[in-house]
C-alpha positions as CSV (number, residue, x, y, z in Angstrom):
1,M,12.7,42.4,0.9
2,A,11.1,41.3,-2.3
3,S,11.3,37.7,-1.3
4,L,9.6,38.4,2.1
5,L,6.8,40.3,0.3
6,L,6.4,37.4,-2.1
7,G,6.3,34.9,0.7
8,A,3.6,37.0,2.6
9,M,1.5,37.3,-0.6
10,L,1.8,33.5,-1.2
11,G,0.8,32.8,2.4
12,A,-2.2,35.1,2.1
13,A,-3.3,33.4,-1.1
14,L,-3.0,30.0,0.4
15,D,-5.0,31.1,3.5
16,A,-7.8,32.4,1.2
17,W,-7.8,29.2,-0.9
18,A,-7.9,27.0,2.3
19,V,-11.2,28.7,3.3
20,L,-12.8,27.7,0.1
21,L,-11.3,24.2,-0.1
22,P,-9.9,23.1,3.3
23,V,-7.2,20.4,3.1
24,S,-4.7,18.9,5.5
25,C,-0.9,18.7,5.1
26,A,0.1,15.5,3.5
27,G,3.3,15.5,5.6
28,C,2.0,16.1,9.1
29,G,-1.8,16.4,8.9
30,A,-2.0,20.1,9.9
31,D,-5.1,21.9,8.6
32,D,-5.3,24.2,5.6
33,R,-2.2,23.3,3.6
34,A,-1.4,20.6,1.0
35,L,2.1,20.8,2.5
36,C,2.9,23.1,5.3
37,L,6.1,25.2,5.2
38,I,7.9,22.9,7.6
39,C,7.0,19.7,5.6
40,R,7.8,21.5,2.3
41,S,11.3,22.3,3.6
42,A,11.7,18.6,4.6
43,L,11.3,17.7,0.9
44,R,14.2,19.8,-0.3
45,P,16.6,17.5,-2.0
46,T,19.7,16.2,-0.3
47,L,21.2,14.1,-3.0
48,H,22.1,10.5,-2.2
49,R,24.3,8.4,-4.6
50,Q,24.6,4.7,-4.6
51,Q,25.7,1.8,-6.8
52,L,23.5,-1.2,-7.5
53,V,25.0,-4.7,-7.6
54,D,25.3,-4.4,-11.4
55,G,27.4,-1.3,-11.0
56,M,24.8,1.2,-12.1
57,S,24.8,4.5,-10.4
58,V,21.6,5.9,-8.9
59,V,21.0,9.4,-7.7
60,S,18.0,10.0,-5.3
61,A,16.7,13.3,-4.0
62,V,15.3,12.4,-0.6
63,S,15.2,9.5,1.9
64,Y,11.9,7.5,1.8
65,E,11.0,8.1,5.5
66,K,9.0,10.5,7.7
67,V,7.6,13.5,5.8
68,A,8.9,12.4,2.4
69,R,7.4,8.9,2.8
70,R,4.0,10.3,3.9
71,A,3.9,12.8,1.1
72,I,4.9,10.3,-1.6
73,L,2.3,7.8,-0.3
74,A,-0.4,10.5,-0.3
75,F,0.5,11.4,-3.9
76,K,0.6,7.8,-5.1
77,E,-2.1,6.1,-3.0
78,Q,-4.5,8.8,-2.0
79,G,-4.8,10.9,-5.1
80,R,-3.1,13.9,-3.5
81,T,-1.8,15.5,-6.7
82,D,-1.8,18.8,-4.9
83,V,1.6,17.8,-3.4
84,A,3.2,17.0,-6.8
85,R,4.9,20.3,-7.4
86,P,7.5,20.1,-4.5
87,L,8.0,16.4,-5.2
88,A,8.6,17.2,-8.9
89,A,11.1,19.9,-8.0
90,S,13.2,17.5,-5.9
91,F,12.9,14.8,-8.6
92,A,14.1,17.2,-11.2
93,T,17.2,18.0,-9.1
94,A,18.1,14.3,-8.9
95,I,17.6,13.9,-12.7
96,A,19.7,17.0,-13.5
97,S,22.5,15.7,-11.3
98,A,22.5,12.3,-13.0
99,V,22.3,13.5,-16.6
100,A,25.6,13.4,-18.6
101,G,25.4,14.5,-22.2
102,R,22.5,13.9,-24.5
103,V,20.2,11.2,-23.1
104,E,16.7,10.0,-23.2
105,L,14.6,9.4,-20.1
106,V,13.0,6.1,-19.7
107,S,10.5,5.1,-16.9
108,I,9.2,1.8,-15.7
109,P,5.9,0.9,-17.3
110,A,3.1,1.3,-14.7
111,S,1.1,-1.8,-13.8
112,R,-2.4,-2.0,-15.2
113,D,-3.8,-2.3,-11.6
114,G,-1.9,0.7,-10.4
115,F,-2.9,2.9,-13.3
116,R,-6.5,1.9,-13.1
117,R,-6.5,2.6,-9.3
118,R,-4.8,6.0,-9.5
119,G,-5.9,7.3,-13.0
120,Y,-2.3,8.4,-13.6
121,D,1.3,7.2,-13.8
122,P,3.1,8.8,-10.8
123,V,6.5,9.1,-12.5
124,R,5.1,10.6,-15.8
125,F,2.9,13.0,-13.7
126,L,6.0,14.3,-11.8
127,L,8.0,14.7,-15.0
128,R,5.2,16.8,-16.6
129,R,4.9,18.9,-13.5
130,A,8.7,19.5,-13.5
131,H,8.5,20.4,-17.3
132,L,10.9,17.6,-18.2
133,P,10.7,15.6,-21.4
134,R,8.4,12.7,-21.7
135,P,10.1,9.4,-21.1
136,S,10.8,7.5,-24.3
137,P,8.3,4.6,-24.6
138,V,10.9,1.9,-25.1
139,L,10.0,-0.5,-22.4
140,S,6.9,-2.7,-22.1
141,A,5.8,-5.4,-19.6
142,S,6.4,-8.9,-21.0
143,H,4.3,-10.4,-18.2
144,E,2.4,-9.3,-15.1
145,R,4.5,-9.1,-11.9
146,A,3.4,-9.9,-8.4
147,H,3.1,-7.0,-6.0
148,Q,6.5,-6.2,-4.6
149,K,5.7,-4.6,-1.2
150,T,6.0,-7.8,0.9
151,L,9.0,-9.3,-1.0
152,G,12.6,-9.2,0.1
153,R,15.6,-8.4,-2.1
154,H,16.1,-11.9,-3.6
155,E,12.3,-12.4,-4.1
156,R,12.0,-9.1,-5.9
157,E,14.8,-10.1,-8.3
158,L,13.1,-13.4,-9.1
159,N,9.7,-11.7,-9.5
160,L,11.1,-9.2,-11.9
161,A,13.5,-11.3,-13.9
162,G,12.5,-11.1,-17.6
163,S,9.4,-9.0,-16.9
164,L,10.4,-6.1,-19.2
165,A,11.1,-6.0,-22.9
166,V,12.1,-3.3,-25.3
167,T,10.0,-2.0,-28.2
168,G,12.2,-1.3,-31.1
169,Q,15.9,-0.8,-31.9
170,L,17.9,1.1,-29.3
171,A,21.4,0.9,-30.8
172,G,23.3,4.2,-30.6
173,R,20.8,5.7,-28.0
174,R,21.7,6.6,-24.4
175,F,19.2,6.4,-21.6
176,L,18.7,7.6,-18.0
177,L,16.3,5.4,-16.0
178,V,13.8,7.3,-13.8
179,D,11.6,6.0,-11.1
180,D,9.8,7.3,-8.0
181,V,11.3,5.1,-5.2
182,V,14.3,2.7,-5.3
183,T,13.8,0.0,-2.7
184,T,16.3,-2.8,-3.5
185,G,17.2,-1.7,-7.0
186,A,15.7,-4.9,-8.6
187,T,13.3,-2.9,-10.8
188,L,15.9,-0.6,-12.1
189,A,18.3,-3.5,-12.7
190,E,15.7,-5.3,-14.7
191,A,15.0,-2.1,-16.7
192,A,18.7,-1.7,-17.4
193,R,19.0,-5.3,-18.4
194,A,16.2,-4.9,-21.0
195,V,17.6,-1.6,-22.4
196,R,21.1,-3.1,-22.8
197,D,19.7,-6.3,-24.3
198,G,18.0,-4.1,-26.9
199,G,21.3,-2.4,-27.8
200,G,20.9,0.8,-25.8
201,E,23.3,2.4,-23.4
202,V,22.2,3.0,-19.8
203,I,24.2,5.8,-18.2
204,G,22.5,5.5,-14.8
205,A,19.3,6.2,-12.9
206,A,17.6,8.9,-10.9
207,T,14.8,8.5,-8.4
208,L,12.8,10.8,-6.2
209,A,13.5,8.8,-3.1
210,F,15.6,5.8,-1.8
211,T,14.7,3.4,1.0
212,P,17.2,3.6,3.8
213,R,16.4,0.1,4.9
214,Y,18.5,-1.2,2.0
215,F,20.7,1.8,1.3
216,G,22.3,3.8,4.0
217,D,23.9,7.2,3.6
218,S,26.8,7.4,1.2
C-alpha cells in the first residue's frame, strides 16, 4: 500500500514539473517525462558477462539497443543529464557484481573533443550520480586517438594500441575498469594493458552497456 501511495505521489510530482518544464522521454519520445515508466523499466539491469580476447571478464548492465541505446545517446550526445539517475543505478549494479575484494575504480580518460562538446565526462558523471567512489586518476592519453565509431574490431585495436599510459606506481594495487559502453573491447583491453604494464592488477571490468553486434547473450 505504501509503495502504491509513493508511486502516485511521484507521478503527481512529475506531472506538475512537466507543466513548468515540458520534456520528452529520451527512450520513446513521449511527452512530459525524461523517461516514461515503460522506458525506465527497460533500463533495469539484466547482467551480461563476457570474456575479452585477453581473458578479462566484463560485466554489463544492459544491451546497447532500443530504449537503452536511445537513452544513453541522449545522455552522451544531447546533454540529457535528466536521464542519468536510472542509467547510474543500472551501472552501479554491474559494478557491484564485478567487484571482488578491495579495489579501485579506473575509467578511460575522456577525449578533449568529447569533454569540450559535452561539458562533462559521462562515466564520471554516472559514478557521482550513483554515489560511487571517484575513479583513480591513474590513466592518461599518451596520444590522440581517431574517432572509433566507424572502425571495425581490428582497426579499433590498431587505433588504440599504445594510446594510454599510467601516471605513477601501481604495484600492489587492484583495479576494476569502468566504461559506459563496451563495443569490441579494444578500449578496455588497452586500459588493462596500461595498468598491468604499470604494475597494477586488473580484476575485470564493468560497463553500463554492451553492443550485441559483437557480443551475444552469454
